[in-house]
C-alpha positions as CSV (number, residue, x, y, z in Angstrom):
1,M,73.2,113.6,127.7
2,K,73.9,114.4,124.1
3,S,71.4,113.1,121.5
4,K,72.5,110.3,119.0
5,N,72.2,112.9,116.3
6,S,74.8,115.3,117.8
7,K,77.2,112.4,118.5
8,L,76.8,111.2,114.9
9,E,77.5,114.8,113.7
10,R,80.6,114.9,115.9
11,A,81.8,111.6,114.6
12,K,81.3,112.8,111.0
13,F,83.3,116.0,111.8
14,W,86.2,114.0,113.1
15,I,86.3,111.6,110.3
16,K,86.3,114.4,107.8
17,H,89.0,116.3,109.8
18,F,91.2,113.2,110.1
19,V,91.0,112.4,106.4
20,E,91.7,116.0,105.3
21,T,94.6,116.4,107.7
22,T,96.3,113.0,107.3
23,N,95.6,112.6,103.5
24,P,95.7,108.8,103.5
25,K,96.3,107.0,100.3
26,C,95.0,103.7,98.9
27,Y,97.6,101.0,99.5
28,F,97.0,99.7,95.9
29,C,96.4,102.7,93.6
30,R,98.2,105.3,95.8
31,T,95.5,107.9,95.1
32,A,94.3,110.0,98.0
33,M,91.4,108.6,100.0
34,K,88.5,111.1,100.2
35,W,86.2,111.5,103.2
36,E,83.3,111.4,100.9
37,E,84.2,107.9,99.9
38,F,84.5,106.8,103.6
39,Y,81.3,108.2,105.0
40,P,78.4,107.7,102.7
41,N,75.9,109.5,104.8
42,I,77.8,112.7,104.5
43,S,78.4,112.4,100.7
44,G,75.1,111.0,99.8
45,E,76.7,107.9,98.4
46,Q,75.0,104.5,99.2
47,N,78.1,102.5,99.9
48,D,81.4,103.5,101.4
49,N,84.4,102.9,99.3
50,W,87.0,102.2,102.0
51,T,88.2,99.0,103.5
52,E,91.3,97.9,105.3
53,H,94.1,95.7,103.9
54,H,96.2,93.5,106.0
55,I,99.7,94.0,104.5
56,N,101.1,90.6,105.6
57,G,97.9,88.8,104.4
58,N,97.1,87.6,108.0
59,H,93.6,88.8,108.7
60,S,94.0,88.0,112.4
61,D,97.0,90.3,112.7
62,N,95.3,93.6,113.6
63,R,98.5,95.5,114.6
64,P,98.3,99.0,113.3
65,K,101.4,98.6,111.2
66,N,99.8,95.7,109.3
67,R,96.5,97.6,108.6
68,T,96.2,100.1,105.9
69,P,93.3,101.9,104.1
70,S,92.4,100.9,100.6
71,H,89.6,101.4,98.1
72,T,87.1,98.6,98.3
73,G,87.4,98.0,94.5
74,C,91.2,98.0,94.6
75,H,91.2,95.6,97.6
76,R,88.7,93.3,95.9
77,S,90.8,93.3,92.6
78,H,93.9,92.4,94.7
79,H,92.2,89.4,96.3
80,R,90.8,88.3,92.9
81,K,94.3,88.3,91.5
82,L,95.6,86.2,94.4
83,E,92.8,83.7,93.9
84,E,93.6,83.5,90.2
85,M,97.2,83.0,90.8
86,A,96.5,80.2,93.3
87,K,94.2,78.6,90.7
88,R,97.0,78.8,88.0
89,E,99.5,77.2,90.4
90,E,97.1,74.4,91.2
91,V,96.5,73.7,87.4
92,K,100.3,73.8,86.8
93,K,100.8,71.3,89.7
94,V,98.0,68.9,88.3
95,F,99.3,69.1,84.7
96,G,102.8,68.7,85.9
97,E,101.9,65.5,87.7
98,I,100.0,64.3,84.6
99,E,103.0,65.0,82.3
100,G,105.3,63.3,84.8
101,D,103.1,60.2,84.7
102,N,103.3,60.0,80.9
103,K,107.1,59.9,80.8
């Protein structure tokens, strides 16, 4: 039986190999994803910088064509923008109702 260490090293190798051969890009900023960002123990970083984005917005839809890699910061920024847009729409709706009441 292989030790956990050798299994981990093998996993690290394949992650690095996959990223270097497929050259995935962040869904949002379109820059190349780097294996150092994905696997913090290899690169020495504390936190990984990868996450998955569900293209259609349905987080229960885990089909491969609906999942794509993105930088954690880009993904977070995208969701903040969506939340901000939803808040603006709610404010417009409320003020529209108030203005309609005054006519």
